[in-house]
C-alpha positions in Angstrom: 30.8 -50.5 -50.4 33.4 -48.3 -48.7 33.0 -45.6 -47.0 33.8 -43.2 -49.2 31.5 -44.3 -52.1 28.5 -44.0 -49.1 29.4 -40.5 -49.0 29.7 -39.8 -52.3 26.3 -41.9 -52.9 24.3 -39.7 -50.4 25.9 -36.6 -51.6 25.5 -36.8 -54.9 21.2 -38.1 -53.9 20.8 -34.6 -51.6 22.7 -32.7 -54.7 19.6 -34.2 -57.1 16.8 -33.6 -54.9 17.8 -29.6 -54.5 14.2 -28.6 -53.0 13.8 -31.8 -51.1 16.9 -31.8 -49.1 16.3 -27.4 -48.8 12.2 -28.7 -47.2 14.3 -31.1 -45.0 17.0 -28.7 -43.5 14.5 -25.5 -42.8 12.4 -28.4 -41.1 15.1 -29.6 -38.8 16.2 -25.8 -37.8 12.2 -24.6 -37.5 12.0 -27.5 -35.0 15.0 -27.0 -33.2 14.4 -23.4 -33.0 10.9 -23.7 -31.9 11.8 -26.3 -29.1 14.5 -24.1 -27.9 12.1 -21.3 -27.7 9.6 -23.0 -25.7 11.9 -24.0 -23.1 13.3 -20.9 -22.9 10.3 -19.4 -22.1 9.2 -22.0 -20.0 12.9 -21.3 -17.7 12.1 -17.7 -18.2 8.4 -18.0 -16.3 9.1 -20.3 -13.9 12.3 -18.0 -12.2 10.2 -15.1 -12.7 7.8 -17.0 -11.1 10.0 -18.5 -8.2 11.9 -15.1 -8.1 8.8 -13.1 -7.1 7.4 -16.3 -4.4 10.8 -15.8 -2.5 10.1 -12.5 -2.2 7.4 -13.0 0.3 7.5 -14.0 3.8 10.7 -14.6 5.3 10.8 -18.6 6.3 10.5 -17.6 10.4 7.2 -15.2 10.0 3.3 -16.6 10.5 0.6 -14.5 9.5 -1.6 -14.3 12.7 -5.7 -13.3 11.6 -8.8 -13.5 13.4 -10.9 -16.5 13.9 -14.2 -15.0 12.1 -17.2 -16.7 13.2 -18.5 -19.4 10.2 -22.3 -19.1 9.8 -24.3 -21.9 9.5 -25.8 -23.3 6.0 -28.9 -24.1 7.3 -32.3 -22.1 6.5 -33.5 -22.7 9.8 -33.6 -20.2 12.5 -30.8 -20.7 14.8 -30.7 -19.2 18.6 -28.6 -16.4 19.1 -25.1 -17.4 20.6 -23.1 -14.0 22.4 -19.9 -15.8 21.9 -20.5 -15.0 18.5 -21.2 -11.5 17.0 -21.9 -10.6 13.7 -19.8 -7.2 14.0 -17.2 -6.7 12.2 -15.5 -6.7 15.6 -14.9 -10.5 15.5 -12.8 -10.3 12.0 -9.9 -7.9 14.1 -7.0 -8.3 16.6 -6.7 -6.3 19.7 -3.4 -5.4 21.4 -4.8 -7.2 24.5 -4.9 -10.3 22.0 -1.8 -8.9 20.5 -0.2 -9.3 23.9 -0.8 -12.6 24.1 0.2 -13.8 21.2 3.4 -12.3 22.3 4.3 -14.3 24.8 3.8 -17.6 22.9 6.6 -19.4 24.0 9.0 -19.0 20.8 7.5 -16.1 19.4 10.4 -13.0 19.1 8.1 -10.8 18.1 5.0 -9.1 17.0 4.3 -6.9 14.1 0.7 -5.5 13.6 -0.7 -4.7 10.4 -2.2 -1.6 10.6 -5.0 -0.9 8.3 -5.1 3.0 6.2 -6.3 5.1 3.7 -4.6 7.9 1.7 -6.6 9.7 -0.2 -4.1 11.3 -2.9 -1.1 11.4 -4.2 0.8 14.2 -5.5 4.3 15.0 -7.0 6.2 17.4 -9.8 3.1 17.2 -12.3 1.0 18.4 -9.4 -1.7 16.3 -10.8 -3.3 14.8 -8.0 -3.8 10.6 -8.5 -6.0 8.4 -6.6 -3.5 5.9 -4.8 -3.5 2.8 -3.3 -0.6 1.0 -1.0 0.6 -1.9 1.3 2.5 -2.5 3.9 6.4 -3.6 2.6 6.8 -5.6 6.3 7.3 -9.2 5.4 8.1 -9.2 1.9 11.0 -8.4 0.0 9.9 -6.0 -2.8 12.0 -6.5 -6.5 12.9 -3.3 -7.1 14.3 -1.2 -10.2 15.9 1.1 -8.5 17.1 2.4 -5.2 16.3 0.8 -2.2 12.2 -0.4 -0.6 10.6 1.8 1.5 11.4 1.0 5.7 12.2 2.6 9.2 9.7 5.5 10.8 11.2 8.0 8.3 8.2 9.2 5.3 9.7 7.0 2.6 7.3 5.7 0.1 8.4 3.4 -3.1 6.2 3.8 -6.6 5.4 1.5 -9.4 6.7 2.0 -13.1 3.1 3.9 -14.0 3.4 6.6 -11.3 6.3 7.7 -11.9 5.6 9.1 -15.3 1.9 9.8 -14.0 3.4 12.4 -10.8 5.6 13.6 -13.5 9.1 12.3 -13.5 11.3 11.4 -17.0 12.5 7.9 -15.7 13.2 5.5 -12.7 16.2 7.3 -11.7 14.9 11.3 -11.7 12.1 10.3 -9.2 14.6 9.0 -6.7 15.1 11.7 -3.9 11.6 13.6 -4.9 9.2 14.3 -2.4 5.3 14.2 -3.2 2.4 15.2 -1.3 0.1 12.2 0.1 -3.4 13.2 2.0 -4.5 11.3 4.1 -8.3 12.1 5.8 -9.7 11.5 9.5 -12.9 9.2 9.3 -14.6 10.8 12.0 -14.5 14.3 10.7 -13.3 13.8 7.0 -10.4 16.3 7.8 -7.6 15.9 5.8 -3.9 16.4 6.0 -1.1 16.6 4.1 2.0 13.8 5.0 5.1 14.8 2.9 7.2 11.6 1.9 10.4 10.9 -0.1 10.4 8.5 -3.2 13.2 6.4 -2.2 12.3 3.8 -4.4 11.3 2.3 -7.4 9.5 -1.1 -7.9 9.2 -3.7 -11.1 5.8 -4.9 -12.1 4.8 -7.6 -10.2 2.3 -10.0 -9.1 2.8 -9.9 -5.2 0.3 -7.4 -4.2 -0.2 -6.0 -7.5 2.8 -3.9 -7.8 1.1 -1.4 -5.7 3.3 1.5 -4.1 4.9 0.6 -1.4 5.1 3.0 2.3 7.1 2.5 4.6 6.0 1.9 8.2 7.0 5.2 9.3 4.5 6.5 6.9 1.6 3.8 7.8 2.1 4.3 11.0 1.2 8.7 10.1 -1.5 8.1 8.6 -3.3 5.3 10.3 -3.0 8.4 13.2 -4.7 11.1 11.1 -8.2 8.4 9.9 -8.4 7.2 13.8 -8.0 10.5 15.4 -10.8 10.9 18.0 -12.2 7.4 17.4 -12.5 5.3 20.7 -9.6 3.4 21.6 -11.4 0.1 21.4 -11.9 1.2 17.3 -8.3 2.6 17.6 -5.8 -0.5 18.5 -7.6 -3.3 16.0 -5.5 -5.0 13.0 -6.9 -7.1 10.7 -3.8 -9.3 10.8 0.4 -9.1 12.8 3.5 -10.9 12.0 4.5 -13.3 14.4 8.2 -13.7 14.4 9.2 -17.4 15.7 12.8 -17.6 17.0 13.5 -20.6 16.2 11.7 -21.3 13.0 12.3 -24.9 12.3 9.6 -27.0 11.0 8.6 -28.5 14.1 8.3 -25.1 16.0 6.6 -23.4 12.9 4.2 -26.6 13.6 3.9 -26.7 17.7 4.0 -22.3 17.0 0.8 -22.5 14.5 -0.7 -25.0 16.9 -0.2 -23.0 20.4 -1.8 -19.3 19.1 -4.8 -22.4 17.2 -5.1 -23.8 20.5 -8.0 -21.3 21.8 -9.8 -20.8 18.3 -9.3 -16.7 19.1 -7.3 -16.7 16.0 -5.1 -18.7 13.0 -1.9 -18.6 12.0 -0.2 -20.0 9.2 2.9 -18.8 7.3 3.1 -15.7 5.5 2.3 -16.5 0.9 1.8 -14.6 -1.5 -1.4 -12.0 -2.0 -2.8 -11.5 -5.5 -4.2 -8.8 -7.1 -3.8 -7.5 -10.3 -1.5 -4.3 -11.5 -3.8 -1.2 -12.3 -2.4 2.2 -13.5 -2.4 5.1 -11.7 -6.3 6.9 -12.3 -6.7 10.9 -11.9 -9.0 12.7 -9.1 
């Protein structure tokens, strides 16, 4: 049988069974569409997660934090060891320890991550909103508009949930406006208003729960307000620091990490992602 005859016979068969032919074509189209859609979603999700992970930490950075002594799992009484304290201070790094870390061969810079607490933020709407912010150091924030808050100027990156809550029509319209951020002293509860400029609006992110970002200068100011009047031994303590390595080869990073953990006063690891839920602002 010739090719022409085969084609003719096949066409005639398809024409005689129109319903079956239509169903076969639809099934093929639906199957192909489903496969393409699944692959597209997979590629998109993987691309998004990779982008978020790549935004966290530089290749030359190590996170250094206090080595907190772990208690015994035994229910029997344990002998007291004066070298092991049960106070929260064992979870903090001191200025003296920071200087020691800075002297480790291969460490180019040590940046302390200061603790800070802001009471609320107030914008054009005049409504006060509770706020939990983060330090953007060591992170490349995924921006929707504007720039990442950095440097010593008092600047802030809002997330999209705060834009309309604070009284701005959209992310672009919020740029350049001034917001009031209120911080309280831990000892006296005396409050101080700090004025900060909105320089950016970040996209929703799995990094830091998409929190508002404060510049290092603004964080320093809030930290001073929080800790004014407290003993220096309390003020000059840090939960962790970023150690920048001058030549961040895999071998150097491993060597410095081992050197930092040798005394068992602290631990060091490459900077990794911090996960948290994305939440909308709540009014006070």
